[in-house]
N, C-alpha and C positions, 0 to 999 in steps of 0.2 A: 851309618859310616862306622867302621870299626875293622878290628882284625882279631881274630880267634885262632891259635894254632894248637896243633895237636899231634901228639906222637905216641906210637905203643912202642914200649920197651921192658923187656924181661917179665912179661905176663901182666903188666899195668898199662894203663893208659894216663898220659899226662896231658894237662891243658893250660894254655897260657892265654891272656886276654888283657886288652888295653883298657882305658876307662874314658873314653870319649863319648860323649852324647852330643850328635851333631844335627842341627836343625837349619839348612841352608848354609849360611855363613857362619851361624853362632855356635859356637863349642862351649860345651859344660863339662867339666870334669867331675865325673859320676863317683859316688861313695860306693854304690851298691855295685857288686863284682858281676860281671860276666861271665863268668865260669864258678863252677860249685858242684859239689856232690848231692845226690839225690838216691839215697839207698845204695844199692851196688853200682851205681851209675856215676859218670862223671859228665856235665854237660857245659857247653858254652855257646852262646847265642850271639847272632846278628839279627837284622830286621827290626825288632822292636824290643823296648825294655819290659812292656807289659807281657809281650810273649814270654820272656826270660822269668818274669816275676811268677807267671802260671806254671811254667816248667819246674820252677825250684819249689814253690809253695802250694801249688794245688795239685799238681800231678803225684798220683798214686802210682809209681812204675811198677809194672808185674814184674816177680822174678823170672829171671831168664832160663829157659828150658828147652831141650832137644836141640834142633839143627838151629844154631845162632842166626844165621842169615833168615832162615824161614822165619824164626819168632821175630825178629827184628822188623820186618817187611808186613806183618800182619798184627801179632799180638801187641806188640811195643806200639806201634802206628796207630793202631785202634785206640789205645789208651790215650795216646797224645792229641788225635782228633777229639775223642770225646772231650778231653779237657779243656782245649781250645774252643771247642762249640760251645760246652756249657758254661763258659765263663764270657761268651759273646764276642771272642777275638777273632775266631777263624772266619774268613770270607767265601763267598760263593759267587762266582760269575759264571754265566753260560753253563749252569748246573754242573760246575767243577769247583771242588773244595780247595782252598788254598790256605797255608799256614804261614810259616817263616822257615828261615835257614838256621840250622844249627848244627854243633858236632855233639856227638854222645859215644861215650867209652864204656865199656863193659865187658869183663871176662878177658881182658887182654886184646880186644879189638876196637879199634877206631872207626866209627861211621859218621858218614854226613847226611843230615835229613836235609832235603830241599824243600822249597816252598809248596811243590806238588804232591809231598810226602813220600817220594822216591828216597830210598836208602842206598847209599853208595858206601863202598869199602875201596879205599885206594891200595893197590898192590904195595906200594911204598912203605907203608906203615904210618905215614903222617900225612897231613892235610890242614887246610887253612881256609877260614870263610871271611868275608867282610871285604870292604873296599881295598884293604892293604894285602888281600891273600895271595896274589901273585909275588908281591916282595918276599912276604914270610915264607912262600915255598920254595923260593930260590934260596933263601937262607938254610932252610931245612936241608934241602937237597947238598949245599955246600958243605955242611956240617957233618953229613951223613957217615963219613967215614974217619973222623976225626977223632973218635972215641970219647966224646964228650958227654957228660951225664944230661939227662932230659931237661932239667932246669936252664941249663947253660944253653942248649940248643933252642929252646922255646924263646930264652930272652934274646938270643941273637936274631931270631925271625921276628919278635915283636920290635925290637930296636930298628931294625931295616925297614919294616913297614912305618914306623914313627918317623924316622928321618926322611922318608921320601913320600909319604901320603899326608895331606893336609886333613884328612879324617881321623886320623889315629894319635893318641896321645897317652903318656904313662898317668900314673904309675901303673905299673903290671900286675895282675893278679893271677894266682896259679892253684890249681886244683889236681888231684890225682883219683884214680879208684883207689879201693883199699887194698893193702897188701893180702894177698892170698895166702891161707895156712898150708 
């Protein structure tokens, strides 16, 4: 239960995340952030705090090169799969591996990584994951033409999900890809 919202803006990717840790009806406001930078990447996760810890602290992400879509679907995903398997977190059912869901931004592009390791990139330049994703997407769509800065749009998206979803709560955290030279 969570919401991670992201958007690509002027060559950078910006993410915002809530702080809810939910198990059944129990809610814990977590100190550890669900979005962070790792090298040239910015990432925000749902599914499991353990997966997020591995993405933040154990994954050594490869430097992007060549065709970015191809790179993300192959080289980047291979590194994620290896990291999750080596740490004992990835699952295998019916001979199919499964990970978790997270957003990742690099080189001005925002990608969604799904539990089957599929890599998606929304044409809108924004996306959201977690139980509050549809609420956040509505807010990102509604603010798309208002000329708001990225953090204001992300805050509106997170606040909409927070207001209408029992699985989302503040405080909010933010992370962005490094500025390009």
